[in-house]
C-alpha positions as CSV (number, residue, x, y, z in Angstrom):
1,M,-130.0,86.6,-31.7
2,A,-133.0,84.9,-33.3
3,T,-132.7,81.2,-34.5
4,S,-134.3,79.8,-37.6
5,G,-137.0,77.8,-35.7
6,T,-136.8,75.0,-38.4
7,F,-135.5,71.4,-38.2
8,N,-135.5,70.3,-41.8
9,F,-131.9,70.6,-42.9
10,S,-131.1,68.2,-45.7
11,M,-128.8,67.9,-48.8
12,D,-129.7,66.7,-52.2
13,I,-127.3,64.4,-54.1
14,D,-125.7,67.3,-56.0
15,E,-124.9,69.1,-52.7
16,I,-123.4,65.9,-51.2
17,I,-121.2,65.5,-54.3
18,Q,-120.0,69.1,-54.2
19,E,-119.3,68.8,-50.4
20,A,-117.3,65.6,-50.9
21,L,-115.2,67.0,-53.8
22,E,-114.5,70.2,-51.8
23,M,-113.1,67.9,-49.0
24,I,-110.7,66.4,-51.6
25,G,-109.6,69.8,-52.9
26,G,-107.5,70.2,-56.0
27,E,-108.9,70.6,-59.5
28,E,-112.5,71.5,-60.4
29,T,-115.1,68.9,-60.9
30,L,-114.7,66.9,-64.1
31,G,-117.6,66.2,-66.4
32,H,-117.9,62.5,-65.7
33,E,-117.5,62.8,-61.9
34,P,-121.2,63.2,-60.9
35,K,-122.0,59.9,-62.6
36,S,-119.0,58.3,-61.0
37,A,-120.0,59.8,-57.6
38,R,-123.6,58.5,-57.8
39,R,-122.2,55.0,-58.4
40,S,-119.9,55.4,-55.4
41,I,-122.8,56.6,-53.2
42,N,-124.8,53.4,-54.1
43,L,-121.8,51.3,-53.2
44,I,-121.3,53.1,-49.9
45,L,-124.9,52.6,-49.0
46,Q,-124.7,48.9,-49.7
47,D,-121.6,48.7,-47.6
48,W,-123.4,50.3,-44.7
49,Q,-126.1,47.6,-44.8
50,N,-123.4,45.0,-44.7
51,R,-122.2,46.5,-41.4
52,G,-125.6,46.5,-39.6
53,V,-129.3,47.3,-39.6
54,M,-130.2,50.9,-40.2
55,L,-133.3,51.7,-38.1
56,W,-135.0,53.7,-40.7
57,T,-134.9,50.8,-43.2
58,S,-137.0,48.5,-40.9
59,N,-140.8,48.2,-41.1
60,T,-143.6,45.9,-40.1
61,S,-145.5,43.9,-42.8
62,A,-148.4,41.6,-42.4
63,V,-149.1,38.6,-44.6
64,T,-152.5,36.8,-44.6
65,L,-151.9,33.1,-44.6
66,T,-153.6,30.6,-47.0
67,T,-154.6,27.1,-46.0
68,S,-151.9,24.5,-46.7
69,V,-149.6,27.0,-48.4
70,T,-146.1,26.4,-47.1
71,T,-144.1,29.4,-48.4
72,F,-144.5,33.0,-49.4
73,T,-142.1,35.4,-51.1
74,L,-141.2,38.8,-49.7
75,A,-140.7,41.9,-51.7
76,S,-137.5,42.2,-53.7
77,S,-136.5,45.2,-51.6
78,T,-136.3,43.0,-48.5
79,I,-132.9,42.1,-47.0
80,D,-134.0,39.9,-44.1
81,V,-136.6,39.2,-41.4
82,L,-135.8,40.5,-37.9
83,E,-138.7,39.1,-36.0
84,A,-142.0,37.4,-36.7
85,V,-145.3,36.7,-34.8
86,H,-148.3,34.7,-35.6
87,N,-151.6,36.6,-35.3
88,R,-154.9,35.1,-34.6
89,S,-158.0,36.9,-33.3
90,D,-155.8,40.0,-32.7
91,T,-153.5,38.1,-30.5
92,D,-149.8,38.0,-31.4
93,I,-147.6,35.0,-30.4
94,Q,-143.9,35.0,-31.3
95,I,-142.7,32.3,-33.6
96,E,-139.2,30.9,-33.7
97,R,-136.8,31.3,-36.6
98,I,-134.9,28.2,-37.5
99,S,-132.2,27.7,-40.1
100,M,-132.9,26.2,-43.5
101,Q,-130.8,23.2,-42.4
102,E,-133.1,22.7,-39.4
103,Y,-136.1,23.1,-41.6
104,L,-134.8,20.5,-44.0
105,K,-134.6,18.0,-41.1
106,I,-138.3,18.3,-40.2
107,P,-139.7,14.9,-40.9
108,N,-143.3,15.9,-41.7
109,K,-143.3,19.2,-43.5
110,G,-146.9,18.8,-44.5
111,Q,-148.1,18.9,-40.9
112,I,-151.1,21.3,-40.5
113,G,-151.5,23.5,-37.4
114,R,-150.8,26.8,-35.9
115,T,-147.4,28.0,-37.3
116,T,-144.7,28.0,-34.6
117,Q,-141.5,28.1,-36.7
118,Y,-140.2,29.7,-39.9
119,A,-137.1,29.7,-42.0
120,V,-135.8,32.2,-44.5
121,R,-134.1,31.2,-47.8
122,H,-132.2,34.1,-49.4
123,E,-132.9,33.7,-53.1
124,R,-131.2,35.9,-55.7
125,G,-134.4,37.9,-56.4
126,A,-136.1,38.0,-52.9
127,P,-136.2,36.1,-49.6
128,V,-138.6,33.2,-49.4
129,V,-140.3,32.3,-46.0
130,H,-141.0,28.7,-45.2
131,L,-143.6,28.0,-42.5
132,W,-144.1,25.0,-40.1
133,P,-146.6,23.7,-39.3
134,I,-148.3,24.9,-42.5
135,P,-151.4,27.1,-42.0
136,E,-154.7,25.5,-41.0
137,N,-156.9,28.4,-42.1
138,S,-157.0,31.5,-44.3
139,T,-157.6,34.1,-41.6
140,D,-154.4,34.0,-39.5
141,K,-151.6,36.4,-40.3
142,I,-147.9,36.5,-40.0
143,K,-146.5,39.9,-38.9
144,L,-142.9,40.4,-39.9
145,E,-140.4,43.0,-38.8
146,L,-138.4,43.5,-42.0
147,V,-135.2,45.3,-43.0
148,R,-135.1,46.6,-46.6
149,Y,-132.5,47.9,-48.9
150,I,-131.7,51.6,-49.0
151,E,-133.2,53.1,-52.1
152,D,-131.0,53.6,-55.2
153,V,-129.5,57.0,-56.1
154,D,-130.0,57.7,-59.8
155,K,-130.0,61.5,-60.0
156,S,-127.8,64.3,-58.8
157,A,-130.4,67.2,-58.7
158,L,-133.7,67.2,-56.8
159,Q,-133.1,63.9,-55.2
160,N,-132.2,63.0,-51.6
161,A,-130.4,59.9,-50.4
162,D,-132.7,57.5,-48.6
163,I,-130.9,58.0,-45.2
164,S,-131.4,59.6,-41.9
165,R,-130.0,63.1,-42.0
166,R,-127.7,62.1,-39.1
167,F,-125.8,60.1,-41.7
168,L,-125.2,63.0,-44.0
169,P,-121.7,63.8,-42.5
170,C,-120.4,60.3,-43.0
171,L,-121.9,60.0,-46.5
172,T,-120.1,63.1,-47.6
173,A,-116.8,61.9,-46.0
174,G,-117.3,58.4,-47.4
175,L,-117.9,59.8,-50.9
176,A,-114.8,62.0,-50.6
177,Y,-112.8,58.9,-49.7
178,H,-114.1,56.9,-52.7
179,M,-113.6,59.8,-55.1
180,S,-110.1,60.6,-53.8
181,M,-109.0,57.1,-54.7
182,K,-110.4,57.6,-58.3
183,R,-109.0,61.1,-58.9
184,P,-105.4,61.1,-60.1
185,G,-102.8,63.2,-58.3
186,V,-104.4,63.1,-54.8
187,D,-101.7,62.7,-52.1
188,G,-101.8,59.3,-50.4
189,G,-101.6,60.9,-47.0
190,R,-104.6,63.0,-47.7
191,I,-106.5,59.9,-48.8
192,Q,-105.7,58.2,-45.5
193,L,-106.8,61.3,-43.6
194,I,-110.1,61.4,-45.4
195,K,-110.6,57.7,-44.8
196,Q,-110.0,58.1,-41.1
197,E,-112.4,61.0,-40.9
198,Y,-115.0,58.9,-42.8
199,E,-114.7,55.9,-40.4
200,E,-114.9,58.1,-37.4
201,R,-118.0,59.8,-38.6
202,L,-119.6,56.5,-39.6
203,A,-118.8,55.0,-36.2
204,R,-120.5,57.9,-34.4
205,A,-123.6,57.6,-36.6
206,M,-123.9,53.9,-36.2
207,E,-123.5,54.2,-32.4
208,E,-126.3,56.7,-32.3
209,D,-128.6,54.7,-34.6
210,R,-129.8,52.1,-32.1
211,E,-132.7,51.1,-30.0
212,R,-132.6,52.7,-26.6
213,V,-133.8,49.8,-24.5
214,S,-132.3,47.4,-22.0
215,I,-131.0,44.1,-23.4
216,F,-130.7,40.8,-21.5
217,F,-128.8,37.7,-22.7
218,K,-130.3,34.4,-21.4
219,P,-128.2,31.3,-22.2
220,K,-130.1,28.4,-23.7
221,V,-129.5,25.2,-21.7
222,V,-129.9,22.0,-23.6
223,I,-130.4,18.9,-21.4
């Protein structure tokens, strides 16, 4: 028997909502439920990012430094900095992340030189990166591996969730769980069953969404 030969399965938001409501069962979709479901989807996506880094939300960004400028602000879509390197003459050298408390204790924050350390302050609007020593020229760059927020869901039709399709099963189950708690008359046992299915699907997806490289832990010995 012939197969499709395609690899582009996806679901738009409307299909995700319908699948989730079918998992709950019971009465037909009410008029206000699509709006409520979109709100729940956005909350679910935010919860996922509280649980860990989604690989598809990471990207590399380069910032050209400016002489004697100590800080720069990242895009408002940025959650955090994963790694950073200092680039000069096409050579990358890793720089160390320190806490804001450690940065505060640096005696001479105006020292000029090749940047070796950075700290990130999480402002309400966007993260701010503090450099030390401060840049000595306007040609060096800082390359940053960033993790960003998942894009908002604001439509039901003709819009896809900003997720890897491997997470579609757990998104539908998660939405079913959220909506079952809102919909009156859903049996408590069924709600728990949907919740268990959701957590199992999410655990499988999170386990699969990882870097496939060896990892070594080296203790830091302070003498």
